[in-house]
Backbone of each chain as nested JSON, in Angstrom:
{
  "chains": [
    {"id": "A", "residues": [
      {"number": 1, "name": "MET", "atoms": {"N": [95.297, 113.783, 103.801], "CA": [96.361, 112.776, 103.902], "C": [95.535, 111.503, 103.678]}},
      {"number": 2, "name": "LYS", "atoms": {"N": [96.607, 110.549, 103.613], "CA": [96.004, 109.088, 102.966], "C": [95.867, 108.265, 103.671]}},
      {"number": 3, "name": "THR", "atoms": {"N": [95.057, 107.428, 103.493], "CA": [94.391, 106.841, 104.541], "C": [95.026, 105.369, 104.512]}},
      {"number": 4, "name": "GLU", "atoms": {"N": [95.557, 104.259, 105.297], "CA": [96.305, 103.681, 105.599], "C": [95.156, 102.243, 105.608]}},
      {"number": 5, "name": "ALA", "atoms": {"N": [96.253, 101.321, 104.489], "CA": [95.346, 100.228, 104.187], "C": [96.814, 99.262, 104.487]}},
      {"number": 6, "name": "LYS", "atoms": {"N": [96.19, 97.745, 104.953], "CA": [97.27, 97.033, 105.009], "C": [97.029, 95.654, 105.111]}},
      {"number": 7, "name": "PHE", "atoms": {"N": [97.866, 95.385, 104.125], "CA": [97.602, 93.786, 103.807], "C": [98.559, 93.285, 104.126]}},
      {"number": 8, "name": "TYR", "atoms": {"N": [98.097, 91.914, 104.473], "CA": [98.567, 90.795, 105.511], "C": [98.869, 89.746, 104.573]}},
      {"number": 9, "name": "HIS", "atoms": {"N": [99.817, 89.042, 104.373], "CA": [99.711, 87.887, 103.737], "C": [101.228, 86.613, 103.513]}},
      {"number": 10, "name": "ALA", "atoms": {"N": [100.811, 85.742, 103.224], "CA": [102.318, 84.734, 103.865], "C": [103.253, 84.142, 102.592]}},
      {"number": 11, "name": "GLY", "atoms": {"N": [102.815, 84.607, 101.244], "CA": [104.0, 84.521, 100.303], "C": [103.753, 83.266, 99.296]}},
      {"number": 12, "name": "CYS", "atoms": {"N": [102.512, 82.961, 99.855], "CA": [101.909, 81.661, 98.9], "C": [101.361, 82.372, 97.584]}},
      {"number": 13, "name": "PRO", "atoms": {"N": [100.648, 80.92, 96.464], "CA": [100.767, 82.146, 95.247], "C": [99.103, 82.314, 95.436]}},
      {"number": 14, "name": "VAL", "atoms": {"N": [98.113, 82.288, 96.152], "CA": [96.814, 83.13, 96.322], "C": [97.52, 84.334, 97.086]}},
      {"number": 15, "name": "CYS", "atoms": {"N": [98.097, 84.657, 97.877], "CA": [98.389, 85.786, 98.161], "C": [99.399, 86.457, 97.196]}},
      {"number": 16, "name": "VAL", "atoms": {"N": [99.613, 85.765, 96.508], "CA": [100.775, 86.802, 95.432], "C": [99.72, 87.418, 94.199]}},
      {"number": 17, "name": "ASP", "atoms": {"N": [98.803, 86.608, 94.075], "CA": [97.641, 87.121, 93.419], "C": [96.921, 88.167, 93.507]}},
      {"number": 18, "name": "ALA", "atoms": {"N": [96.421, 87.926, 94.773], "CA": [95.75, 88.866, 95.774], "C": [96.615, 90.027, 95.791]}},
      {"number": 19, "name": "GLU", "atoms": {"N": [97.724, 89.851, 95.869], "CA": [98.659, 91.206, 96.641], "C": [98.846, 91.996, 95.036]}},
      {"number": 20, "name": "GLN", "atoms": {"N": [98.81, 91.327, 93.989], "CA": [98.958, 91.979, 92.504], "C": [97.483, 92.647, 92.18]}},
      {"number": 21, "name": "MET", "atoms": {"N": [96.895, 92.358, 92.452], "CA": [95.172, 92.491, 92.481], "C": [95.132, 94.212, 93.279]}},
      {"number": 22, "name": "ILE", "atoms": {"N": [95.34, 93.73, 94.311], "CA": [95.29, 95.045, 95.325], "C": [96.374, 96.339, 94.581]}},
      {"number": 23, "name": "VAL", "atoms": {"N": [97.577, 96.254, 94.513], "CA": [98.38, 96.733, 93.98], "C": [98.288, 97.739, 93.086]}},
      {"number": 24, "name": "ASP", "atoms": {"N": [97.328, 96.979, 92.122], "CA": [96.542, 97.221, 90.293], "C": [96.14, 98.214, 90.695]}},
      {"number": 25, "name": "THR", "atoms": {"N": [94.787, 98.052, 91.649], "CA": [93.302, 98.787, 91.531], "C": [93.439, 99.874, 92.561]}},
      {"number": 26, "name": "ILE", "atoms": {"N": [94.148, 99.407, 93.508], "CA": [93.969, 100.618, 95.128], "C": [94.297, 101.872, 93.996]}},
      {"number": 27, "name": "ASP", "atoms": {"N": [93.678, 102.768, 94.734], "CA": [93.715, 104.248, 94.283], "C": [95.088, 105.155, 95.209]}},
      {"number": 28, "name": "ASN", "atoms": {"N": [96.174, 105.012, 94.583], "CA": [97.161, 105.175, 95.562], "C": [97.296, 106.62, 95.585]}},
      {"number": 29, "name": "GLU", "atoms": {"N": [96.695, 107.629, 95.465], "CA": [96.24, 109.151, 95.702], "C": [95.732, 108.973, 96.775]}},
      {"number": 30, "name": "ARG", "atoms": {"N": [95.135, 108.438, 97.171], "CA": [94.387, 107.949, 98.753], "C": [94.726, 107.261, 99.576]}},
      {"number": 31, "name": "PHE", "atoms": {"N": [95.393, 106.305, 98.966], "CA": [95.798, 104.754, 99.982], "C": [97.325, 104.512, 99.893]}},
      {"number": 32, "name": "ASP", "atoms": {"N": [97.606, 104.631, 100.953], "CA": [98.969, 103.866, 101.129], "C": [98.919, 102.729, 101.898]}},
      {"number": 33, "name": "VAL", "atoms": {"N": [99.407, 101.831, 101.271], "CA": [99.089, 100.094, 101.75], "C": [100.663, 99.918, 101.941]}},
      {"number": 34, "name": "GLU", "atoms": {"N": [100.017, 99.183, 103.664], "CA": [101.989, 98.541, 103.456], "C": [100.868, 97.073, 103.674]}},
      {"number": 35, "name": "ILE", "atoms": {"N": [102.589, 96.244, 102.514], "CA": [102.479, 94.904, 102.312], "C": [103.18, 94.304, 103.755]}},
      {"number": 36, "name": "VAL", "atoms": {"N": [102.454, 93.57, 104.64], "CA": [103.053, 92.777, 105.994], "C": [103.037, 91.198, 105.56]}},
      {"number": 37, "name": "HIS", "atoms": {"N": [103.978, 90.233, 105.3], "CA": [104.365, 89.169, 105.211], "C": [104.56, 88.553, 106.421]}},
      {"number": 38, "name": "LEU", "atoms": {"N": [103.699, 87.797, 107.197], "CA": [103.276, 86.924, 108.133], "C": [104.459, 86.099, 108.751]}},
      {"number": 39, "name": "GLY", "atoms": {"N": [104.711, 85.423, 107.745], "CA": [105.492, 84.074, 107.471], "C": [107.032, 84.824, 107.75]}},
      {"number": 40, "name": "ASP", "atoms": {"N": [107.408, 86.135, 107.501], "CA": [108.484, 86.883, 107.519], "C": [108.634, 87.654, 108.977]}},
      {"number": 41, "name": "ASP", "atoms": {"N": [107.631, 87.658, 109.367], "CA": [107.184, 88.844, 110.565], "C": [106.411, 88.154, 111.324]}},
      {"number": 42, "name": "LYS", "atoms": {"N": [106.424, 86.924, 111.867], "CA": [105.7, 86.81, 112.944], "C": [105.464, 87.608, 114.286]}},
      {"number": 43, "name": "ASP", "atoms": {"N": [106.472, 88.517, 114.415], "CA": [106.12, 89.642, 115.502], "C": [104.496, 90.115, 115.413]}},
      {"number": 44, "name": "ARG", "atoms": {"N": [103.907, 90.164, 114.084], "CA": [102.615, 91.144, 113.839], "C": [102.054, 90.074, 113.489]}},
      {"number": 45, "name": "ILE", "atoms": {"N": [102.032, 88.803, 113.702], "CA": [100.662, 87.858, 113.561], "C": [99.547, 88.552, 114.466]}},
      {"number": 46, "name": "SER", "atoms": {"N": [99.598, 89.074, 115.342], "CA": [98.842, 89.004, 116.627], "C": [98.933, 90.4, 116.277]}},
      {"number": 47, "name": "GLU", "atoms": {"N": [99.074, 91.582, 115.701], "CA": [98.592, 93.049, 115.753], "C": [97.383, 92.421, 114.088]}},
      {"number": 48, "name": "ALA", "atoms": {"N": [97.719, 91.609, 113.188], "CA": [96.611, 90.849, 112.079], "C": [95.889, 90.516, 113.056]}},
      {"number": 49, "name": "VAL", "atoms": {"N": [95.636, 89.539, 114.002], "CA": [94.634, 88.933, 114.614], "C": [94.091, 89.92, 115.197]}},
      {"number": 50, "name": "ASN", "atoms": {"N": [94.202, 91.479, 115.921], "CA": [93.346, 92.01, 116.397], "C": [92.715, 92.773, 115.444]}},
      {"number": 51, "name": "LYS", "atoms": {"N": [93.115, 92.948, 114.524], "CA": [92.695, 93.707, 113.571], "C": [91.348, 92.809, 112.908]}},
      {"number": 52, "name": "GLY", "atoms": {"N": [91.489, 91.506, 113.618], "CA": [90.185, 90.598, 112.526], "C": [90.373, 89.792, 111.802]}},
      {"number": 53, "name": "VAL", "atoms": {"N": [91.936, 89.585, 111.16], "CA": [92.666, 88.878, 110.233], "C": [92.258, 87.341, 110.474]}},
      {"number": 54, "name": "LYS", "atoms": {"N": [91.505, 86.604, 110.271], "CA": [91.253, 85.086, 109.998], "C": [92.087, 84.205, 109.458]}},
      {"number": 55, "name": "SER", "atoms": {"N": [92.122, 84.582, 107.867], "CA": [92.986, 84.27, 107.192], "C": [93.949, 85.167, 106.069]}},
      {"number": 56, "name": "VAL", "atoms": {"N": [94.857, 84.518, 105.456], "CA": [95.694, 85.295, 104.229], "C": [95.256, 84.868, 103.159]}},
      {"number": 57, "name": "PRO", "atoms": {"N": [95.509, 85.599, 102.092], "CA": [95.543, 86.805, 101.646], "C": [94.181, 87.813, 102.789]}},
      {"number": 58, "name": "ALA", "atoms": {"N": [94.937, 89.067, 103.269], "CA": [93.26, 89.896, 104.088], "C": [94.155, 91.294, 103.631]}},
      {"number": 59, "name": "LEU", "atoms": {"N": [93.239, 91.894, 103.621], "CA": [93.511, 93.509, 103.265], "C": [92.806, 93.959, 104.303]}},
      {"number": 60, "name": "VAL", "atoms": {"N": [93.013, 94.853, 105.052], "CA": [92.529, 95.828, 106.042], "C": [92.371, 97.372, 106.021]}},
      {"number": 61, "name": "VAL", "atoms": {"N": [91.056, 97.535, 105.865], "CA": [90.807, 99.381, 105.374], "C": [90.065, 99.771, 106.369]}},
      {"number": 62, "name": "ALA", "atoms": {"N": [90.594, 100.804, 106.822], "CA": [89.412, 101.508, 107.993], "C": [88.867, 100.138, 109.328]}},
      {"number": 63, "name": "ASP", "atoms": {"N": [90.175, 99.695, 109.857], "CA": [89.438, 98.722, 110.805], "C": [88.773, 97.601, 110.244]}},
      {"number": 64, "name": "GLN", "atoms": {"N": [88.504, 97.427, 109.539], "CA": [87.874, 95.858, 108.825], "C": [88.728, 95.073, 108.108]}},
      {"number": 65, "name": "PRO", "atoms": {"N": [88.77, 94.024, 108.547], "CA": [89.099, 92.978, 107.725], "C": [88.695, 92.636, 106.289]}},
      {"number": 66, "name": "PHE", "atoms": {"N": [89.142, 92.689, 105.201], "CA": [88.641, 91.416, 103.999], "C": [89.488, 90.349, 103.481]}},
      {"number": 67, "name": "HIS", "atoms": {"N": [88.935, 89.373, 103.638], "CA": [89.391, 88.253, 103.555], "C": [89.314, 87.826, 101.964]}},
      {"number": 68, "name": "ILE", "atoms": {"N": [90.409, 87.965, 101.194], "CA": [90.608, 88.073, 99.804], "C": [90.962, 86.245, 99.43]}},
      {"number": 69, "name": "ASN", "atoms": {"N": [90.258, 85.51, 99.192], "CA": [90.362, 84.121, 98.837], "C": [90.85, 83.572, 99.198]}},
      {"number": 70, "name": "PHE", "atoms": {"N": [91.305, 82.225, 99.726], "CA": [91.945, 81.77, 100.884], "C": [93.423, 80.772, 100.599]}},
      {"number": 71, "name": "GLY", "atoms": {"N": [94.424, 81.63, 100.721], "CA": [95.515, 81.345, 101.53], "C": [95.968, 80.034, 102.61]}},
      {"number": 72, "name": "ALA", "atoms": {"N": [95.682, 80.394, 103.66], "CA": [96.306, 80.031, 105.066], "C": [95.66, 80.868, 106.202]}},
      {"number": 73, "name": "SER", "atoms": {"N": [95.172, 79.538, 106.702], "CA": [94.838, 80.512, 107.704], "C": [95.915, 80.776, 108.786]}},
      {"number": 74, "name": "ILE", "atoms": {"N": [94.985, 81.502, 109.543], "CA": [96.058, 82.589, 110.536], "C": [96.993, 81.839, 111.873]}},
      {"number": 75, "name": "GLU", "atoms": {"N": [96.031, 80.578, 112.253], "CA": [96.621, 79.487, 113.066], "C": [97.684, 79.009, 112.521]}},
      {"number": 76, "name": "ASP", "atoms": {"N": [97.924, 78.841, 111.098], "CA": [98.909, 77.977, 110.971], "C": [99.906, 78.645, 110.627]}},
      {"number": 77, "name": "LEU", "atoms": {"N": [99.717, 79.906, 110.616], "CA": [101.002, 80.487, 110.679], "C": [101.907, 80.783, 112.383]}},
      {"number": 78, "name": "LYS", "atoms": {"N": [101.593, 80.866, 112.598], "CA": [101.545, 80.683, 114.408], "C": [103.158, 79.851, 114.559]}}
    ]},
    {"id": "B", "residues": [
      {"number": 1, "name": "MET", "atoms": {"N": [92.413, 103.975, 78.093], "CA": [90.966, 102.949, 78.587], "C": [91.444, 102.513, 79.598]}},
      {"number": 2, "name": "LYS", "atoms": {"N": [89.634, 102.287, 80.117], "CA": [89.895, 102.003, 81.593], "C": [89.922, 100.552, 81.543]}},
      {"number": 3, "name": "THR", "atoms": {"N": [90.276, 99.723, 82.768], "CA": [89.869, 98.183, 82.736], "C": [88.7, 97.952, 83.596]}},
      {"number": 4, "name": "GLU", "atoms": {"N": [88.492, 97.053, 82.725], "CA": [86.579, 96.741, 83.252], "C": [87.161, 95.756, 84.729]}},
      {"number": 5, "name": "ALA", "atoms": {"N": [86.044, 95.838, 85.723], "CA": [86.202, 94.751, 86.658], "C": [84.962, 95.013, 87.091]}},
      {"number": 6, "name": "LYS", "atoms": {"N": [84.335, 93.639, 87.679], "CA": [82.738, 93.438, 87.823], "C": [82.618, 93.173, 89.543]}},
      {"number": 7, "name": "PHE", "atoms": {"N": [81.969, 93.299, 89.869], "CA": [82.286, 93.168, 91.731], "C": [80.41, 92.743, 91.576]}},
      {"number": 8, "name": "TYR", "atoms": {"N": [80.348, 91.314, 91.887], "CA": [79.538, 89.824, 92.098], "C": [78.74, 90.35, 93.562]}},
      {"number": 9, "name": "HIS", "atoms": {"N": [77.502, 90.904, 94.07], "CA": [77.023, 90.55, 95.211], "C": [75.108, 90.046, 95.22]}},
      {"number": 10, "name": "ALA", "atoms": {"N": [75.173, 89.801, 96.352], "CA": [73.497, 89.437, 96.525], "C": [72.578, 90.623, 97.666]}},
      {"number": 11, "name": "GLY", "atoms": {"N": [73.128, 91.467, 97.928], "CA": [73.026, 92.359, 98.947], "C": [72.894, 92.247, 100.095]}},
      {"number": 12, "name": "CYS", "atoms": {"N": [73.505, 91.413, 100.656], "CA": [74.049, 90.323, 102.081], "C": [74.923, 91.805, 102.718]}},
      {"number": 13, "name": "PRO", "atoms": {"N": [74.46, 91.661, 103.665], "CA": [75.822, 92.327, 104.744], "C": [76.75, 92.623, 104.447]}},
      {"number": 14, "name": "VAL", "atoms": {"N": [77.414, 91.499, 104.61], "CA": [79.128, 91.598, 103.916], "C": [78.998, 91.928, 102.764]}},
      {"number": 15, "name": "CYS", "atoms": {"N": [78.069, 91.559, 101.826], "CA": [78.307, 92.123, 100.232], "C": [78.489, 93.512, 100.287]}},
      {"number": 16, "name": "VAL", "atoms": {"N": [77.561, 94.401, 101.441], "CA": [77.314, 95.674, 101.688], "C": [79.061, 96.243, 101.777]}},
      {"number": 17, "name": "ASP", "atoms": {"N": [79.477, 95.115, 102.887], "CA": [80.753, 96.074, 103.337], "C": [81.791, 95.766, 102.351]}},
      {"number": 18, "name": "ALA", "atoms": {"N": [81.719, 94.825, 101.701], "CA": [82.838, 94.83, 100.645], "C": [82.971, 95.755, 99.505]}},
      {"number": 19, "name": "GLU", "atoms": {"N": [81.362, 95.993, 99.007], "CA": [80.801, 96.948, 97.975], "C": [81.433, 97.753, 98.163]}},
      {"number": 20, "name": "GLN", "atoms": {"N": [81.479, 98.506, 99.417], "CA": [81.49, 99.775, 100.124], "C": [83.552, 100.276, 100.122]}},
      {"number": 21, "name": "MET", "atoms": {"N": [84.193, 98.828, 100.675], "CA": [85.317, 99.308, 100.199], "C": [85.682, 99.099, 98.849]}},
      {"number": 22, "name": "ILE", "atoms": {"N": [85.118, 98.092, 98.063], "CA": [86.043, 98.48, 96.534], "C": [85.652, 99.745, 96.494]}},
      {"number": 23, "name": "VAL", "atoms": {"N": [84.493, 100.181, 96.389], "CA": [83.969, 101.33, 95.732], "C": [84.838, 102.406, 96.115]}},
      {"number": 24, "name": "ASP", "atoms": {"N": [84.961, 102.662, 97.607], "CA": [86.113, 103.522, 98.301], "C": [87.664, 103.182, 97.703]}},
      {"number": 25, "name": "THR", "atoms": {"N": [87.946, 102.296, 97.503], "CA": [89.656, 102.137, 96.651], "C": [90.207, 101.957, 95.933]}},
      {"number": 26, "name": "ILE", "atoms": {"N": [89.017, 101.414, 95.205], "CA": [89.639, 101.374, 93.648], "C": [90.0, 102.552, 92.588]}},
      {"number": 27, "name": "ASP", "atoms": {"N": [90.9, 102.49, 92.293], "CA": [91.728, 103.706, 90.893], "C": [90.485, 104.021, 90.197]}},
      {"number": 28, "name": "ASN", "atoms": {"N": [89.47, 105.209, 90.574], "CA": [88.55, 105.253, 89.013], "C": [88.904, 105.978, 88.38]}},
      {"number": 29, "name": "GLU", "atoms": {"N": [90.494, 106.082, 88.305], "CA": [91.043, 106.963, 86.869], "C": [91.342, 105.401, 85.843]}},
      {"number": 30, "name": "ARG", "atoms": {"N": [91.537, 104.169, 86.687], "CA": [92.207, 103.427, 85.892], "C": [90.872, 102.571, 85.338]}},
      {"number": 31, "name": "PHE", "atoms": {"N": [90.025, 101.742, 86.552], "CA": [89.153, 100.98, 86.635], "C": [87.443, 101.366, 86.54]}},
      {"number": 32, "name": "ASP", "atoms": {"N": [87.04, 100.749, 85.605], "CA": [85.526, 100.732, 85.641], "C": [85.209, 99.602, 86.616]}},
      {"number": 33, "name": "VAL", "atoms": {"N": [84.163, 99.886, 87.693], "CA": [83.594, 98.685, 88.481], "C": [82.115, 98.5, 88.277]}},
      {"number": 34, "name": "GLU", "atoms": {"N": [81.786, 97.679, 87.124], "CA": [80.274, 97.42, 87.191], "C": [79.822, 96.7, 88.403]}},
      {"number": 35, "name": "ILE", "atoms": {"N": [78.63, 96.903, 89.054], "CA": [77.816, 96.433, 90.229], "C": [76.92, 95.766, 89.588]}},
      {"number": 36, "name": "VAL", "atoms": {"N": [76.959, 94.375, 89.963], "CA": [76.049, 93.194, 89.454], "C": [75.646, 92.266, 90.856]}},
      {"number": 37, "name": "HIS", "atoms": {"N": [74.224, 92.858, 90.979], "CA": [73.275, 92.294, 92.105], "C": [72.915, 90.534, 91.633]}},
      {"number": 38, "name": "LEU", "atoms": {"N": [73.347, 89.718, 91.966], "CA": [72.211, 88.336, 91.498], "C": [71.531, 88.157, 92.039]}},
      {"number": 39, "name": "GLY", "atoms": {"N": [71.255, 88.354, 93.112], "CA": [69.699, 88.241, 93.394], "C": [68.765, 88.861, 92.757]}},
      {"number": 40, "name": "ASP", "atoms": {"N": [68.823, 89.905, 92.22], "CA": [68.24, 90.678, 91.484], "C": [68.284, 90.018, 89.83]}},
      {"number": 41, "name": "ASP", "atoms": {"N": [69.66, 89.53, 89.618], "CA": [69.985, 89.574, 88.162], "C": [70.137, 88.232, 87.708]}},
      {"number": 42, "name": "LYS", "atoms": {"N": [69.127, 87.041, 88.395], "CA": [69.459, 85.717, 88.473], "C": [70.298, 85.374, 86.911]}},
      {"number": 43, "name": "ASP", "atoms": {"N": [69.938, 85.948, 85.707], "CA": [70.472, 85.793, 84.064], "C": [71.652, 85.694, 84.271]}},
      {"number": 44, "name": "ARG", "atoms": {"N": [72.474, 87.216, 85.457], "CA": [73.874, 86.714, 85.276], "C": [74.883, 85.663, 85.748]}},
      {"number": 45, "name": "ILE", "atoms": {"N": [74.294, 84.883, 86.82], "CA": [74.376, 83.669, 87.445], "C": [75.408, 83.085, 86.632]}},
      {"number": 46, "name": "SER", "atoms": {"N": [75.54, 82.745, 85.714], "CA": [76.07, 81.921, 84.728], "C": [77.296, 82.493, 84.237]}},
      {"number": 47, "name": "GLU", "atoms": {"N": [77.374, 83.702, 84.144], "CA": [78.492, 84.944, 83.485], "C": [79.257, 84.869, 84.857]}},
      {"number": 48, "name": "ALA", "atoms": {"N": [78.963, 84.858, 86.129], "CA": [79.981, 84.858, 87.267], "C": [80.063, 83.459, 87.322]}},
      {"number": 49, "name": "VAL", "atoms": {"N": [79.872, 82.257, 87.339], "CA": [79.917, 81.196, 87.48], "C": [81.451, 80.601, 86.581]}},
      {"number": 50, "name": "ASN", "atoms": {"N": [81.203, 81.445, 85.24], "CA": [81.799, 81.128, 83.903], "C": [83.482, 81.835, 84.395]}},
      {"number": 51, "name": "LYS", "atoms": {"N": [83.197, 82.866, 85.362], "CA": [84.196, 83.603, 85.515], "C": [85.074, 83.409, 87.101]}},
      {"number": 52, "name": "GLY", "atoms": {"N": [84.372, 82.374, 87.339], "CA": [85.089, 81.794, 88.4], "C": [84.633, 81.864, 89.748]}},
      {"number": 53, "name": "VAL", "atoms": {"N": [83.347, 82.348, 90.014], "CA": [82.657, 83.19, 90.901], "C": [82.105, 81.594, 91.709]}},
      {"number": 54, "name": "LYS", "atoms": {"N": [82.417, 81.952, 92.974], "CA": [81.71, 80.675, 93.624], "C": [81.359, 81.003, 95.111]}},
      {"number": 55, "name": "SER", "atoms": {"N": [81.169, 82.579, 95.254], "CA": [80.22, 82.847, 96.375], "C": [80.703, 84.518, 95.97]}},
      {"number": 56, "name": "VAL", "atoms": {"N": [79.644, 84.99, 96.688], "CA": [79.947, 86.238, 96.802], "C": [79.793, 87.194, 98.143]}},
      {"number": 57, "name": "PRO", "atoms": {"N": [79.997, 88.092, 98.396], "CA": [80.507, 89.187, 97.209], "C": [81.827, 88.607, 96.679]}},
      {"number": 58, "name": "ALA", "atoms": {"N": [82.535, 89.116, 95.323], "CA": [83.674, 88.707, 94.923], "C": [83.616, 90.052, 93.892]}},
      {"number": 59, "name": "LEU", "atoms": {"N": [85.203, 90.018, 93.082], "CA": [85.213, 90.993, 92.718], "C": [85.964, 90.33, 91.506]}},
      {"number": 60, "name": "VAL", "atoms": {"N": [85.843, 90.695, 90.17], "CA": [86.798, 89.889, 88.744], "C": [87.32, 90.812, 88.422]}},
      {"number": 61, "name": "VAL", "atoms": {"N": [88.619, 90.883, 88.183], "CA": [89.528, 91.937, 87.431], "C": [90.571, 90.787, 86.584]}},
      {"number": 62, "name": "ALA", "atoms": {"N": [90.66, 91.549, 85.63], "CA": [91.329, 90.71, 84.555], "C": [91.309, 89.503, 84.278]}},
      {"number": 63, "name": "ASP", "atoms": {"N": [90.267, 89.006, 84.172], "CA": [89.738, 87.497, 84.346], "C": [89.701, 86.638, 85.559]}},
      {"number": 64, "name": "GLN", "atoms": {"N": [90.185, 87.114, 86.205], "CA": [90.798, 86.304, 87.625], "C": [89.195, 86.917, 89.257]}},
      {"number": 65, "name": "PRO", "atoms": {"N": [89.053, 85.789, 89.451], "CA": [87.911, 85.859, 90.654], "C": [88.5, 85.917, 91.816]}},
      {"number": 66, "name": "PHE", "atoms": {"N": [88.323, 87.155, 92.566], "CA": [88.631, 87.388, 94.257], "C": [87.682, 87.416, 95.017]}},
      {"number": 67, "name": "HIS", "atoms": {"N": [87.145, 86.292, 95.644], "CA": [85.883, 86.271, 96.953], "C": [86.69, 86.775, 97.995]}},
      {"number": 68, "name": "ILE", "atoms": {"N": [85.696, 87.908, 98.329], "CA": [86.144, 88.604, 99.592], "C": [85.289, 88.707, 100.54]}},
      {"number": 69, "name": "ASN", "atoms": {"N": [85.705, 87.868, 101.73], "CA": [85.076, 87.406, 102.764], "C": [84.011, 86.603, 102.139]}},
      {"number": 70, "name": "PHE", "atoms": {"N": [82.439, 86.072, 102.953], "CA": [82.241, 85.218, 102.577], "C": [80.579, 85.565, 102.955]}},
      {"number": 71, "name": "GLY", "atoms": {"N": [79.673, 86.023, 101.635], "CA": [78.647, 86.407, 102.251], "C": [76.992, 85.224, 101.745]}},
      {"number": 72, "name": "ALA", "atoms": {"N": [77.711, 84.482, 100.266], "CA": [76.571, 83.42, 100.287], "C": [77.022, 82.503, 98.874]}},
      {"number": 73, "name": "SER", "atoms": {"N": [77.154, 81.41, 98.865], "CA": [77.713, 80.472, 97.693], "C": [76.755, 80.807, 96.893]}},
      {"number": 74, "name": "ILE", "atoms": {"N": [77.338, 80.727, 95.349], "CA": [77.044, 80.688, 94.889], "C": [76.062, 79.767, 94.158]}},
      {"number": 75, "name": "GLU", "atoms": {"N": [75.974, 78.83, 94.326], "CA": [74.641, 77.523, 94.701], "C": [73.825, 78.211, 95.5]}},
      {"number": 76, "name": "ASP", "atoms": {"N": [73.743, 78.537, 96.329], "CA": [72.815, 79.347, 97.424], "C": [71.504, 80.426, 96.008]}},
      {"number": 77, "name": "LEU", "atoms": {"N": [72.242, 81.162, 95.257], "CA": [71.844, 82.12, 94.824], "C": [70.68, 81.326, 93.61]}},
      {"number": 78, "name": "LYS", "atoms": {"N": [71.136, 80.398, 92.767], "CA": [70.681, 79.756, 91.919], "C": [68.745, 79.593, 91.77]}}
    ]}
  ]
}
């Protein structure tokens, strides 16, 4: 069974670069990455916050948030 | 041929978590990740700086630096 990973972003240039890197490098045999655009899908901001996401872009794997560079604060997406 | 990726860190707890995530998730069939401890290997700080690394932990793939969370500023490692 694949492990779920979630990539949260907001469409910013920093986000796009990070998304490209994640999609390129992640082992797709073992991980399913869901890409969540929090600008388009504001209903999921609270889900991201609950996982510890403080800024985008961020990758959540195994319930741990990894903030990758800095695009925007999650506060600014609300 | 595998693509080279470099993970720069300084042994801090944030670094260890990020290293674990990278080692877990990266596609080892396509990427060779070199782990560089800049605390132990201060000679390579300038290499990291030249690649655009501003803080650790950071992953450099395809000449692009991705800062993952924040452990320490590169300035503080010098």
